[in-house]
TIMI-2910 file (N, C-alpha, C, CB; in pm, 1 decimal, decimal comma, always signed):
<rs>
+----------+----------+----------+----------+----------+----------+----------+----------+----------+----------+----------+----------+------+
!      n_x !      n_y !      n_z !     ca_x !     ca_y !     ca_z !      c_x !      c_y !      c_z !     cb_x !     cb_y !     cb_z ! resn !
+----------+----------+----------+----------+----------+----------+----------+----------+----------+----------+----------+----------+------+
!  +9090,1 !  +6976,2 !  +8365,8 !  +9026,8 !  +7100,7 !  +8391,9 !  +9103,8 !  +7155,0 !  +8503,2 !  +8876,7 !  +7089,4 !  +8422,4 !  Met !
!  +9131,9 !  +7288,6 !  +8508,8 !  +9178,7 !  +7369,8 !  +8598,3 !  +9097,3 !  +7410,8 !  +8702,6 !  +9221,3 !  +7464,7 !  +8543,0 !  Thr !
!  +9160,3 !  +7395,9 !  +8839,2 !  +9073,4 !  +7453,7 !  +8940,0 !  +9104,7 !  +7587,6 !  +8963,0 !  +9078,1 !  +7384,1 !  +9063,1 !  Lys !
!  +9007,6 !  +7685,2 !  +8982,6 !  +9025,1 !  +7818,3 !  +8995,0 !  +8967,6 !  +7861,1 !  +9123,1 !  +8969,9 !  +7887,9 !  +8883,9 !  Val !
!  +9048,9 !  +7916,3 !  +9194,0 !  +9013,2 !  +7983,2 !  +9320,5 !  +8979,0 !  +8127,7 !  +9296,1 !  +9127,5 !  +7973,4 !  +9422,2 !  Ile !
!  +8854,5 !  +8174,1 !  +9313,2 !  +8819,6 !  +8301,0 !  +9284,8 !  +8805,3 !  +8415,8 !  +9418,2 !  +8689,8 !  +8281,5 !  +9209,4 !  Asp !
!  +8937,5 !  +8443,1 !  +9451,4 !  +8950,7 !  +8529,6 !  +9555,6 !  +8870,9 !  +8671,7 !  +9537,2 !  +9097,0 !  +8548,9 !  +9573,5 !  Phe !
!  +8862,2 !  +8708,2 !  +9401,6 !  +8787,6 !  +8818,5 !  +9377,4 !  +8634,4 !  +8804,4 !  +9428,9 !  +8796,9 !  +8844,8 !  +9231,3 !  Asp !
!  +8584,0 !  +8700,5 !  +9402,4 !  +8440,6 !  +8675,7 !  +9440,5 !  +8449,0 !  +8696,6 !  +9597,3 !  +8381,9 !  +8517,5 !  +9393,5 !  Ala !
!  +8539,0 !  +8630,4 !  +9674,3 !  +8543,6 !  +8637,3 !  +9812,3 !  +8545,8 !  +8795,8 !  +9849,6 !  +8670,9 !  +8554,8 !  +9866,4 !  Phe !
!  +8636,4 !  +8843,7 !  +9798,8 !  +8650,9 !  +9016,2 !  +9841,7 !  +8521,9 !  +9090,5 !  +9819,9 !  +8769,4 !  +9104,4 !  +9741,8 !  Arg !
!  +8450,7 !  +9045,4 !  +9704,6 !  +8327,2 !  +9119,1 !  +9659,4 !  +8226,6 !  +9079,7 !  +9785,0 !  +8267,8 !  +9065,5 !  +9494,3 !  Ala !
!  +8221,9 !  +8961,9 !  +9821,9 !  +8121,4 !  +8921,0 !  +9920,1 !  +8156,9 !  +8986,6 ! +10071,5 !  +8118,8 !  +8753,4 !  +9924,0 !  Glu !
!  +8266,9 !  +9046,3 ! +10093,0 !  +8289,4 !  +9085,1 ! +10221,3 !  +8219,9 !  +9220,5 ! +10252,3 !  +8434,0 !  +9090,0 ! +10243,9 !  Gln !
!  +8180,8 !  +9230,4 ! +10373,5 !  +8111,4 !  +9367,0 ! +10413,0 !  +8202,2 !  +9448,6 ! +10488,5 !  +7981,6 !  +9348,9 ! +10499,9 !  Lys !
!  +8273,0 !  +9515,8 ! +10416,7 !  +8384,1 !  +9589,8 ! +10491,9 !  +8319,3 !  +9726,8 ! +10537,9 !  +8522,5 !  +9615,9 ! +10392,9 !  Ala !
!  +8347,9 !  +9765,4 ! +10679,8 !  +8286,0 !  +9873,1 ! +10731,6 !  +8374,2 ! +10000,6 ! +10706,4 !  +8257,5 !  +9847,8 ! +10876,1 !  Glu !
!  +8331,7 ! +10094,7 ! +10669,3 !  +8417,3 ! +10221,5 ! +10654,2 !  +8479,5 ! +10254,8 ! +10791,3 !  +8328,2 ! +10349,3 ! +10600,8 !  Pro !
!  +8592,1 ! +10305,0 ! +10766,7 !  +8665,9 ! +10369,1 ! +10888,5 !  +8725,2 ! +10513,5 ! +10841,8 !  +8795,8 ! +10265,2 ! +10942,9 !  Val !
!  +8688,2 ! +10598,4 ! +10937,3 !  +8755,1 ! +10739,2 ! +10912,7 !  +8805,2 ! +10796,1 ! +11029,2 !  +8662,4 ! +10841,1 ! +10854,6 !  Ser !
!  +8890,1 ! +10890,2 ! +11045,1 !  +8952,8 ! +10962,7 ! +11153,2 !  +8895,1 ! +11098,9 ! +11159,6 !  +9102,8 ! +10968,9 ! +11137,0 !  Leu !
!  +8840,3 ! +11140,8 ! +11271,4 !  +8793,2 ! +11276,4 ! +11276,2 !  +8897,4 ! +11360,2 ! +11367,9 !  +8640,0 ! +11280,0 ! +11334,9 !  Lys !
!  +8942,3 ! +11459,0 ! +11286,6 !  +9033,0 ! +11551,0 ! +11340,5 !  +9036,3 ! +11692,7 ! +11298,5 !  +9149,7 ! +11503,4 ! +11320,7 !  Ile !
!  +9033,4 ! +11784,8 ! +11365,1 !  +9032,7 ! +11931,7 ! +11338,3 !  +8891,2 ! +11958,3 ! +11276,3 !  +9157,6 ! +11978,7 ! +11235,5 !  Gly !
!  +8795,1 ! +11865,0 ! +11316,7 !  +8648,0 ! +11895,3 ! +11257,9 !  +8609,5 ! +11841,6 ! +11120,4 !  +8627,9 ! +12046,2 ! +11246,1 !  Gly !
!  +8725,2 ! +11753,0 ! +11066,4 !  +8714,7 ! +11714,2 ! +10923,9 !  +8738,3 ! +11552,0 ! +10941,1 !  +8834,4 ! +11798,5 ! +10818,3 !  Arg !
!  +8659,4 ! +11471,9 ! +10861,9 !  +8671,4 ! +11336,8 ! +10852,0 !  +8764,6 ! +11292,2 ! +10744,1 !  +8545,5 ! +11282,1 ! +10834,5 !  Asp !
!  +8858,7 ! +11212,0 ! +10793,4 !  +8949,0 ! +11150,6 ! +10681,3 !  +8944,8 ! +11009,6 ! +10665,7 !  +9089,2 ! +11181,1 ! +10701,7 !  Tyr !
!  +8888,4 ! +10978,2 ! +10532,1 !  +8854,0 ! +10828,7 ! +10513,2 !  +8982,3 ! +10742,8 ! +10529,0 !  +8788,3 ! +10801,1 ! +10365,0 !  Pro !
!  +8969,0 ! +10630,5 ! +10575,9 !  +9083,8 ! +10532,6 ! +10593,5 !  +9052,5 ! +10411,0 ! +10521,9 !  +9112,6 ! +10498,0 ! +10741,3 !  Leu !
!  +9125,2 ! +10312,2 ! +10492,2 !  +9096,1 ! +10203,7 ! +10422,0 !  +9022,9 ! +10117,6 ! +10508,1 !  +9208,8 ! +10144,1 ! +10367,4 !  Pro !
!  +8920,2 ! +10039,9 ! +10461,8 !  +8829,9 !  +9953,1 ! +10539,2 !  +8886,4 !  +9847,6 ! +10617,5 !  +8740,0 !  +9894,2 ! +10456,7 !  Ser !
!  +9025,8 !  +9822,3 ! +10581,8 !  +9106,8 !  +9729,4 ! +10655,1 !  +9250,5 !  +9763,5 ! +10637,6 !  +9080,2 !  +9588,6 ! +10612,4 !  Ala !
!  +9326,5 !  +9737,9 ! +10741,0 !  +9469,7 !  +9725,0 ! +10737,2 !  +9532,4 !  +9662,1 ! +10627,6 !  +9510,3 !  +9661,6 ! +10842,0 !  Leu !
!  +9614,0 !  +9699,4 ! +10539,7 !  +9687,2 !  +9608,5 ! +10454,1 !  +9765,0 !  +9502,1 ! +10527,6 !  +9778,6 !  +9684,5 ! +10369,8 !  Pro !
!  +9746,7 !  +9382,9 ! +10477,7 !  +9814,2 !  +9261,0 ! +10547,4 !  +9964,1 !  +9284,2 ! +10548,1 !  +9781,4 !  +9118,7 ! +10471,0 !  Ala !
! +10034,2 !  +9358,8 ! +10434,5 ! +10167,1 !  +9372,1 ! +10466,6 ! +10215,4 !  +9450,0 ! +10581,4 ! +10222,1 !  +9417,2 ! +10366,1 !  Ser !
! +10119,8 !  +9548,0 ! +10613,5 ! +10156,0 !  +9618,4 ! +10738,5 ! +10150,4 !  +9536,9 ! +10867,8 ! +10067,1 !  +9733,8 ! +10754,4 !  Met !
! +10047,8 !  +9434,3 ! +10869,7 ! +10035,3 !  +9362,6 ! +10976,4 ! +10177,5 !  +9268,1 ! +11009,1 !  +9906,3 !  +9282,3 ! +10953,0 !  Ala !
! +10220,7 !  +9203,7 ! +10875,7 ! +10331,3 !  +9127,8 ! +10878,0 ! +10448,0 !  +9213,1 ! +10919,5 ! +10350,5 !  +9063,6 ! +10750,3 !  Leu !
! +10471,3 !  +9330,7 ! +10887,9 ! +10585,7 !  +9428,3 ! +10919,2 ! +10572,5 !  +9433,4 ! +11075,5 ! +10569,9 !  +9587,6 ! +10841,6 !  Asp !
! +10460,5 !  +9450,1 ! +11138,9 ! +10441,5 !  +9486,7 ! +11274,2 ! +10487,6 !  +9344,9 ! +11352,7 ! +10277,3 !  +9539,2 ! +11302,8 !  Ile !
! +10423,5 !  +9248,2 ! +11287,6 ! +10468,7 !  +9103,5 ! +11367,8 ! +10615,4 !  +9086,8 ! +11348,3 ! +10390,7 !  +8956,6 ! +11304,7 !  Ile !
! +10682,6 !  +9111,1 ! +11241,7 ! +10812,1 !  +9096,1 ! +11223,0 ! +10902,3 !  +9180,8 ! +11316,6 ! +10835,7 !  +9122,4 ! +11089,9 !  Arg !
! +10848,3 !  +9291,3 ! +11315,1 ! +10905,5 !  +9394,0 ! +11400,8 ! +10905,2 !  +9361,4 ! +11563,5 ! +10824,6 !  +9524,2 ! +11372,2 !  Arg !
! +10789,9 !  +9320,7 ! +11606,8 ! +10771,5 !  +9266,1 ! +11732,9 ! +10870,6 !  +9159,7 ! +11771,7 ! +10641,7 !  +9215,7 ! +11740,5 !  Thr !
! +10876,4 !  +9056,0 ! +11676,6 ! +10962,6 !  +8950,0 ! +11706,8 ! +11105,3 !  +8994,8 ! +11698,1 ! +10936,9 !  +8836,0 ! +11618,1 !  Glu !
! +11157,7 !  +9082,5 ! +11615,6 ! +11294,4 !  +9112,5 ! +11609,8 ! +11347,9 !  +9215,4 ! +11706,6 ! +11322,6 !  +9152,8 ! +11481,4 !  Asp !
! +11266,1 !  +9315,1 ! +11742,7 ! +11307,9 !  +9446,8 ! +11806,0 ! +11194,4 !  +9469,1 ! +11918,2 ! +11315,1 !  +9578,7 ! +11688,8 !  Asn !
! +11173,1 !  +9382,8 ! +11994,4 ! +11030,2 !  +9409,9 ! +12079,8 ! +11061,5 !  +9535,4 ! +12177,1 ! +10979,1 !  +9260,8 ! +12185,1 !  Ala !
! +11189,3 !  +9561,5 ! +12211,7 ! +11210,8 !  +9665,3 ! +12323,8 ! +11241,8 !  +9798,6 ! +12235,7 ! +11346,6 !  +9620,9 ! +12437,1 !  Ser !
! +11269,9 !  +9803,4 ! +12106,9 ! +11313,2 !  +9935,5 ! +12037,7 ! +11186,1 ! +10010,5 ! +12000,1 ! +11405,2 !  +9909,2 ! +11902,0 !  Glu !
! +11201,6 ! +10137,4 ! +12002,8 ! +11085,9 ! +10218,1 ! +11938,8 ! +11096,7 ! +10213,2 ! +11810,2 ! +11076,5 ! +10357,4 ! +11973,7 !  Glu !
! +10980,6 ! +10258,0 ! +11737,6 ! +10962,5 ! +10241,7 ! +11599,1 ! +11052,2 ! +10377,4 ! +11537,7 ! +10788,4 ! +10238,0 ! +11559,3 !  Ile !
! +11113,7 ! +10346,5 ! +11449,5 ! +11209,3 ! +10454,4 ! +11376,0 ! +11113,6 ! +10550,8 ! +11312,2 ! +11314,3 ! +10387,1 ! +11254,8 !  Glu !
! +11140,5 ! +10678,4 ! +11287,5 ! +11075,2 ! +10762,7 ! +11200,7 ! +11041,3 ! +10734,4 ! +11069,4 ! +11135,2 ! +10858,6 ! +11195,0 !  Gly !
! +11138,8 ! +10666,3 ! +11005,2 ! +11101,1 ! +10620,0 ! +10861,3 ! +10984,3 ! +10519,3 ! +10861,3 ! +11227,4 ! +10550,1 ! +10788,9 !  Ala !
! +10988,9 ! +10438,0 ! +10959,4 ! +10888,8 ! +10332,8 ! +10962,9 ! +10764,3 ! +10389,4 ! +10997,9 ! +10921,9 ! +10224,5 ! +11055,2 !  Glu !
! +10760,0 ! +10500,0 ! +11090,4 ! +10612,7 ! +10554,7 ! +11121,7 ! +10570,5 ! +10640,5 ! +10998,6 ! +10606,7 ! +10652,7 ! +11266,2 !  Leu !
! +10660,7 ! +10696,0 ! +10915,5 ! +10620,9 ! +10760,8 ! +10812,5 ! +10563,1 ! +10661,0 ! +10709,0 ! +10728,6 ! +10841,0 ! +10765,0 !  Leu !
! +10626,7 ! +10549,1 ! +10673,7 ! +10582,0 ! +10460,3 ! +10596,7 ! +10444,7 ! +10402,6 ! +10630,8 ! +10674,3 ! +10370,6 ! +10590,4 !  Arg !
! +10431,5 ! +10381,7 ! +10747,8 ! +10308,4 ! +10326,0 ! +10793,5 ! +10185,6 ! +10426,2 ! +10784,5 ! +10328,6 ! +10279,4 ! +10936,0 !  Met !
! +10213,9 ! +10551,8 ! +10815,1 ! +10128,0 ! +10685,6 ! +10807,4 ! +10085,7 ! +10676,6 ! +10666,7 ! +10212,2 ! +10835,0 ! +10841,8 !  Gly !
! +10163,9 ! +10673,9 ! +10578,4 ! +10135,4 ! +10697,4 ! +10441,3 ! +10046,6 ! +10581,7 ! +10382,9 ! +10267,7 ! +10712,2 ! +10363,5 !  Glu !
! +10080,6 ! +10469,6 ! +10435,9 !  +9989,2 ! +10345,4 ! +10390,4 !  +9851,7 ! +10351,4 ! +10433,4 ! +10041,2 ! +10212,3 ! +10444,0 !  Glu !
!  +9844,9 ! +10396,1 ! +10569,5 !  +9710,1 ! +10404,7 ! +10617,6 !  +9630,9 ! +10543,2 ! +10568,6 !  +9717,5 ! +10395,3 ! +10776,3 !  Ile !
!  +9689,2 ! +10646,4 ! +10564,1 !  +9639,4 ! +10767,4 ! +10535,4 !  +9626,3 ! +10816,1 ! +10370,6 !  +9726,4 ! +10855,5 ! +10613,1 !  Phe !
!  +9668,6 ! +10719,9 ! +10288,6 !  +9632,2 ! +10750,0 ! +10154,8 !  +9756,7 ! +10803,5 ! +10085,1 !  +9514,7 ! +10850,0 ! +10149,6 !  Gly !
!  +9877,8 ! +10797,8 ! +10126,9 !  +9997,5 ! +10839,1 ! +10048,9 ! +10066,0 ! +10964,7 ! +10138,3 !  +9950,0 ! +10888,2 !  +9885,3 !  Gly !
! +10195,2 ! +10987,0 ! +10092,6 ! +10283,7 ! +11076,3 ! +10147,6 ! +10216,2 ! +11239,0 ! +10155,7 ! +10418,5 ! +11064,8 ! +10055,3 !  Lys !
! +10157,9 ! +11266,5 ! +10062,1 ! +10073,8 ! +11405,7 ! +10048,7 !  +9976,5 ! +11410,5 ! +10153,2 !  +9993,5 ! +11423,4 !  +9907,9 !  Gly !
!  +9896,8 ! +11312,2 ! +10158,4 !  +9778,1 ! +11317,9 ! +10245,8 !  +9819,3 ! +11302,8 ! +10394,0 !  +9675,9 ! +11205,8 ! +10206,4 !  Glu !
!  +9920,3 ! +11214,8 ! +10414,7 !  +9963,6 ! +11202,0 ! +10550,8 ! +10026,4 ! +11329,6 ! +10614,2 ! +10060,2 ! +11092,0 ! +10556,9 !  Phe !
! +10119,8 ! +11385,0 ! +10518,5 ! +10172,7 ! +11515,4 ! +10551,9 ! +10073,7 ! +11632,9 ! +10580,8 ! +10257,2 ! +11554,2 ! +10443,9 !  Asp !
!  +9971,4 ! +11647,3 ! +10510,6 !  +9868,9 ! +11737,9 ! +10525,5 !  +9799,8 ! +11718,4 ! +10642,7 !  +9784,4 ! +11735,9 ! +10422,4 !  Ala !
!  +9747,9 ! +11599,6 ! +10664,4 !  +9677,2 ! +11568,4 ! +10788,1 !  +9749,4 ! +11608,7 ! +10916,5 !  +9650,3 ! +11423,9 ! +10792,5 !  Leu !
!  +9890,7 ! +11582,1 ! +10917,3 !  +9969,2 ! +11627,1 ! +11028,9 !  +9987,3 ! +11764,6 ! +11038,1 ! +10090,9 ! +11570,8 ! +11029,1 !  Leu !
! +10023,5 ! +11831,6 ! +10933,8 ! +10056,4 ! +11974,6 ! +10937,6 !  +9923,7 ! +12065,4 ! +10942,0 ! +10145,2 ! +12010,5 ! +10809,4 !  Arg !
!  +9831,3 ! +12020,3 ! +10874,1 !  +9697,0 ! +12123,1 ! +10892,2 !  +9631,1 ! +12092,4 ! +11031,5 !  +9569,6 ! +12096,0 ! +10763,6 !  Glu !
!  +9656,5 ! +11985,0 ! +11104,0 !  +9597,0 ! +11963,0 ! +11232,0 !  +9707,0 ! +11985,3 ! +11346,5 !  +9535,1 ! +11816,6 ! +11236,5 !  Asn !
!  +9819,1 ! +12028,5 ! +11308,1 !  +9924,4 ! +12053,6 ! +11411,6 !  +9951,7 ! +11955,0 ! +11506,8 !  +9895,9 ! +12163,2 ! +11483,4 !  Lys !
!  +9937,1 ! +11828,4 ! +11437,5 !  +9964,6 ! +11696,3 ! +11522,0 ! +10119,6 ! +11705,6 ! +11594,9 !  +9957,1 ! +11551,6 ! +11409,7 !  Val !
! +10121,5 ! +11690,6 ! +11708,0 ! +10253,5 ! +11703,0 ! +11784,0 ! +10317,9 ! +11549,9 ! +11796,1 ! +10224,9 ! +11773,7 ! +11943,1 !  Thr !
! +10450,1 ! +11564,3 ! +11825,7 ! +10515,3 ! +11443,0 ! +11838,2 ! +10455,7 ! +11355,0 ! +11950,2 ! +10657,3 ! +11468,5 ! +11860,3 !  Leu !
! +10401,2 ! +11417,7 ! +12052,6 ! +10352,8 ! +11352,8 ! +12185,8 ! +10204,2 ! +11296,4 ! +12131,8 ! +10341,5 ! +11477,1 ! +12330,9 !  Thr !
! +10142,9 ! +11362,0 ! +12049,2 ! +10022,1 ! +11313,9 ! +11974,6 ! +10024,2 ! +11189,8 ! +11889,5 !  +9982,5 ! +11414,5 ! +11890,2 !  Glu !
! +10124,6 ! +11200,7 ! +11809,8 ! +10129,3 ! +11100,8 ! +11701,9 ! +10129,1 ! +10956,5 ! +11725,9 ! +10236,8 ! +11122,6 ! +11631,7 !  Leu !
! +10205,1 ! +10905,5 ! +11840,6 ! +10175,9 ! +10764,7 ! +11885,3 ! +10043,1 ! +10728,7 ! +11925,5 ! +10254,6 ! +10732,0 ! +11991,7 !  Pro !
!  +9966,9 ! +10836,9 ! +11974,6 !  +9832,5 ! +10810,6 ! +12034,5 !  +9743,9 ! +10806,5 ! +11920,5 !  +9785,2 ! +10918,2 ! +12140,5 !  Glu !
!  +9763,2 ! +10888,2 ! +11800,2 !  +9683,2 ! +10872,3 ! +11685,1 !  +9702,6 ! +10730,4 ! +11629,2 !  +9717,4 ! +10979,0 ! +11582,0 !  Leu !
!  +9812,1 ! +10688,8 ! +11623,9 !  +9830,3 ! +10537,4 ! +11560,5 !  +9769,0 ! +10444,0 ! +11643,4 !  +9981,4 ! +10487,9 ! +11543,6 !  Phe !
!  +9760,8 ! +10468,8 ! +11787,1 !  +9716,7 ! +10357,7 ! +11869,5 !  +9565,0 ! +10363,4 ! +11855,8 !  +9767,7 ! +10367,7 ! +12023,4 !  Lys !
!  +9498,8 ! +10488,7 ! +11841,8 !  +9364,9 ! +10494,5 ! +11827,2 !  +9312,2 ! +10421,2 ! +11684,9 !  +9328,4 ! +10643,9 ! +11836,8 !  Met !
!  +9400,9 ! +10469,2 ! +11579,7 !  +9362,5 ! +10405,4 ! +11455,8 !  +9363,1 ! +10253,9 ! +11460,1 !  +9451,3 ! +10450,6 ! +11349,0 !  Val !
!  +9471,0 ! +10190,4 ! +11515,7 !  +9493,3 ! +10054,8 ! +11525,9 !  +9381,4 !  +9987,6 ! +11609,7 !  +9628,8 ! +10031,5 ! +11583,5 !  Phe !
!  +9348,8 ! +10052,5 ! +11710,3 !  +9238,1 ! +10001,8 ! +11808,7 !  +9110,9 !  +9999,5 ! +11712,0 !  +9214,2 ! +10109,7 ! +11952,9 !  Ala !
!  +9079,9 ! +10095,8 ! +11621,7 !  +8971,6 ! +10089,5 ! +11545,3 !  +8962,5 !  +9956,0 ! +11457,7 !  +8971,2 ! +10209,3 ! +11465,5 !  Ala !
!  +9085,1 !  +9935,8 ! +11399,9 !  +9089,1 !  +9824,6 ! +11322,0 !  +9068,1 !  +9686,6 ! +11386,8 !  +9207,5 !  +9828,1 ! +11259,5 !  Tyr !
!  +9128,0 !  +9673,3 ! +11506,8 !  +9132,7 !  +9575,6 ! +11598,9 !  +8984,8 !  +9538,9 ! +11663,1 !  +9232,3 !  +9621,1 ! +11701,7 !  Asn !
!  +8873,2 !  +9636,9 ! +11629,4 !  +8744,3 !  +9610,5 ! +11694,7 !  +8730,6 !  +9651,3 ! +11828,1 !  +8714,5 !  +9478,5 ! +11692,3 !  Gly !
!  +8834,2 !  +9728,9 ! +11867,8 !  +8811,4 !  +9790,8 ! +12001,3 !  +8693,7 !  +9867,4 ! +12027,3 !  +8912,4 !  +9872,8 ! +12030,8 !  Ala !
!  +8586,3 !  +9843,9 ! +12098,3 !  +8485,3 !  +9927,9 ! +12137,5 !  +8505,4 ! +10031,0 ! +12225,7 !  +8397,4 !  +9863,4 ! +12182,6 !  Ser !
!  +8614,4 ! +10035,9 ! +12295,8 !  +8641,1 ! +10117,7 ! +12404,5 !  +8750,6 ! +10231,5 ! +12364,7 !  +8688,1 ! +10027,0 ! +12522,3 !  Glu !
!  +8742,1 ! +10348,2 ! +12400,5 !  +8851,6 ! +10421,1 ! +12381,7 !  +8989,2 ! +10387,2 ! +12437,6 !  +8819,3 ! +10531,5 ! +12420,9 !  Asp !
!  +9101,4 ! +10387,0 ! +12360,4 !  +9220,8 ! +10312,9 ! +12406,1 !  +9286,8 ! +10404,0 ! +12515,9 !  +9324,5 ! +10280,4 ! +12280,8 !  Pro !
!  +9225,0 ! +10520,6 ! +12524,4 !  +9284,7 ! +10628,6 ! +12620,6 !  +9159,2 ! +10674,6 ! +12690,4 !  +9368,4 ! +10759,7 ! +12542,6 !  Asn !
!  +9108,0 ! +10607,4 ! +12793,5 !  +8993,5 ! +10619,4 ! +12856,8 !  +8973,7 ! +10763,2 ! +12930,3 !  +8986,9 ! +10506,7 ! +12947,6 !  Pro !
!  +9099,7 ! +10817,7 ! +12967,4 !  +9104,2 ! +10954,6 ! +13036,2 !  +9053,0 ! +11065,2 ! +12927,4 !  +9265,6 ! +10990,2 ! +13090,5 !  Glu !
!  +9053,9 ! +11038,7 ! +12796,0 !  +9018,6 ! +11164,1 ! +12706,1 !  +8897,2 ! +11130,7 ! +12645,9 !  +9125,8 ! +11202,2 ! +12592,0 !  Ser !
!  +8827,9 ! +11243,6 ! +12599,8 !  +8703,0 ! +11245,1 ! +12549,8 !  +8715,8 ! +11222,3 ! +12384,8 !  +8633,3 ! +11381,9 ! +12594,2 !  Pro !
!  +8825,5 ! +11162,6 ! +12339,5 !  +8848,4 ! +11176,8 ! +12202,8 !  +8791,4 ! +11063,7 ! +12095,2 !  +8991,3 ! +11186,2 ! +12193,7 !  Ala !
!  +8751,9 ! +10957,4 ! +12156,2 !  +8710,4 ! +10858,3 ! +12076,4 !  +8549,6 ! +10827,8 ! +12077,1 !  +8788,5 ! +10743,6 ! +12116,2 !  Ser !
!  +8484,0 ! +10850,9 ! +11959,9 !  +8346,8 ! +10813,7 ! +11950,7 !  +8333,0 ! +10723,3 ! +11840,4 !  +8257,2 ! +10928,9 ! +11935,8 !  Thr !
!  +8239,2 ! +10632,3 ! +11846,6 !  +8199,9 ! +10522,7 ! +11723,4 !  +8082,7 ! +10579,8 ! +11663,0 !  +8161,3 ! +10359,4 ! +11774,0 !  Glu !
!  +8095,5 ! +10626,4 ! +11526,7 !  +7986,4 ! +10647,4 ! +11425,0 !  +8021,7 ! +10593,5 ! +11301,7 !  +7952,3 ! +10787,8 ! +11404,0 !  Thr !
!  +7945,7 ! +10601,4 ! +11221,7 !  +7975,9 ! +10564,8 ! +11084,4 !  +8077,0 ! +10643,6 ! +11006,4 !  +7858,7 ! +10568,7 ! +11013,1 !  Thr !
!  +8098,6 ! +10781,8 ! +11080,2 !  +8181,2 ! +10860,7 ! +10997,0 !  +8298,4 ! +10900,1 ! +11076,0 !  +8109,4 ! +10979,0 ! +10941,9 !  Ser !
!  +8317,8 ! +10853,1 ! +11197,7 !  +8445,3 ! +10893,9 ! +11289,6 !  +8481,7 ! +10780,5 ! +11354,5 !  +8421,9 ! +11007,2 ! +11399,7 !  Ser !
!  +8602,5 ! +10801,6 ! +11417,7 !  +8639,4 ! +10699,8 ! +11539,2 !  +8564,3 ! +10709,6 ! +11652,5 !  +8775,2 ! +10714,1 ! +11589,4 !  Leu !
+----------+----------+----------+----------+----------+----------+----------+----------+----------+----------+----------+----------+------+
</rs>
């Protein structure tokens, strides 16, 4: 008899909390959890290039993975006129939400609130 590990059943039992980003007065739904592949990429990058900045192509790929694809990520940035200065902060806030941070990662700004519909 073959032993079966039912990972589908495990996933079905998980109580994933919804995550969304509020920007420009609109809520953008995000995945309930970051993809494991992204976490592995970040870990590898930290080990290999700890002092280097993240390249544009890598930021683009990460944004597309989190925000639902190329078109959605482009639209979010363009519609809300996200600046180059704001983009790293946007990523920091999103990652903090996934890491369970209960505090605003930028305590000097009034940007972060925790509700079921926004960060």
